[in-house]
C-alpha positions, 0 to 999 in steps of 0.5 A: 461603412466598411464595418457596416457593408462587409459582413463576416471578415475583420479588415485590418489595415495593412498598408496607408497612405500619408505616414511619410507626409503626414496626411490623413491616414488610417494607422497600419494594423488598425481593426477597421470592423470590430472582431467577431468570433469566426471571421476571415480576416482581409489586409487593406491598402488605403488612401484616405484622401488622394490629392486632399490639396486639392479640397482647398482649389477654387479652380480643381486641376485634378479630382480627389478620391478615398481608395481602398483596396481588400485582400485575403490576409497573407496575400499581400507582401509586408513592405514599409509604406514610408518609403517611395516606389519606381514604377512603370504602369502599362496597358493591357497587349504591352511585350512585357518581360526578357527581351522586352519592356522591364521595369529598368529598360531604356525608355527609348526601347519601351517605345520603340516596343509600345509603337511595333505593339500597338501601331503608333508613331511615337508622338502618340504614347504619352507617358505620365511622369509625376514632376520632380526634380528627381523625374527630369533626367527619366522624362527629358530620355521619354521626350527625347524618343518622341513620345509626348510627356505629360508632366503631374504634380500629386495624383499618381493613382489615377495615372496609374490606372489610366495606364491600365486601361485597355488601348483604344483604336486610333487613340493614344496610347497612355503608360505612367513612369517615374517614383511615387506613393507606394501605397497608390502602387498597391492600390493601381496593382488592384486595378491591374489584376482587373484590367490586365495591365502591367505594374512594375514597382520597385521600392525606394528609399526617400531621399530617391531626391538626393541621387541615391543608389540604394533601390531595392532589388525585388521589382514586385509585379501585380502577382507578387504585390497581390497574390490572390484573384479573390481581392477587389478595389473601391474608389470613392469620388469626392471632387472633380477637376474645374471642366473648364481646365480639364473639358473632357470627363475621363481626365477629370475624374475615375468616379464623379464628385459628390452630389449633395442637396441642401434643402433635401440634406443628403449627399449622394457618393459614387463608388466604383468597384472591381475585382479579377472576379468582375467582368465589367466594374461595378457603380455604387450610388450611396444615399445620405440622408440626415437622419436615416441609414445609407442606401447604397444603389447598384447603377446599371452598366452605362448609367451615370450618377447625373443621370440616377439623381434625374431619372430617380426624381422623375420616377418620384412623380415629378414632371419636369417641363421644358418648352421648343420653339421651331425656329428657321434655323433650329430649334431651341429648346428652354425652360419658361421660368429658369432660376436655376436646377431644381433637381435635388443634387443636380442643382450645379448644373446650367439650363442647357445641362439639364434640358441635354441630360432630359434628352439622355434618359429618352427611352427610360421616361416618357416625352410628350409634347402640346402645342401651346396657345395661338403658336402652332410653332410654340409647344409645351414639352413633358417629361414625366415616369415612362409608362 
């Protein structure tokens, strides 16, 4: 895919997750594209599968993604991917710098300064920490400062990205702190360069769990990690967390997981792309159909993958019929002969979810009603392409 969509640039793997854990990875110094004459060179940071253990889980508590960051040759320092990182990630507008928040600032002072800046109480600061024995003391200090500590077993990239999101009025302020993978910190720095958040990182040896004090002296920030705005981050969704375990969509995934249809032998992958040169994130749907070249489509702002698949199905000339029965309390909408979702890529939706999805497309698709024979309170509802 990299070779297909990136022209006139040779992409070389620079930093890859998995080297310390022997996971699937892109070997460093490997060319990810076919060399061509007079090409520019870009260096890549990658995580071949963030939260890969979730693929084997029947009930997933976290999403899994494939992540790639690209920056011009020479714009990223060479670091040892087999070591860990000590990090702190904060939302845009956080007070950072001398006399304010730094990587070694005591958790009590971090919480105090965030409360003063964003007008929150300590209990409205949520600190996400990768749960390890060597992060227990850090977690207890944040808890003692009155913050809410959220432990995760994996997925620190998602936590670092969440911490870089703008603060929403009347909502908790999220940050991420602790120790994790070096590539995840660099990948999150791409996101923070777009969002305006802060990420601070220091190299830590792999024996940090032994209580060693051998920590690198240099503290990286997003500008020293990626010394160019001519860069981008791409995140492809593979799976989502189970909606019964994690009910809020924004907590279940950064981008939705793969949708597939056995009948049409097709799958759809959503890719989010951000760059400091973009005002807003761009979301693409890439369609892979057996025997056909992949086809990327740029989604319109605020259009979801499921909305795209449903509107695509209708635009191909398919009309959907539902029923509407007026009752004294609340109208009842349903499919008369429901046998499961029939829309390619949306076979996993329930009857209610498909009807709600149809309603979300009002204004983009047509809808008209016809009274059924013999019952003025019962209607056939037809959904089709907008005229």
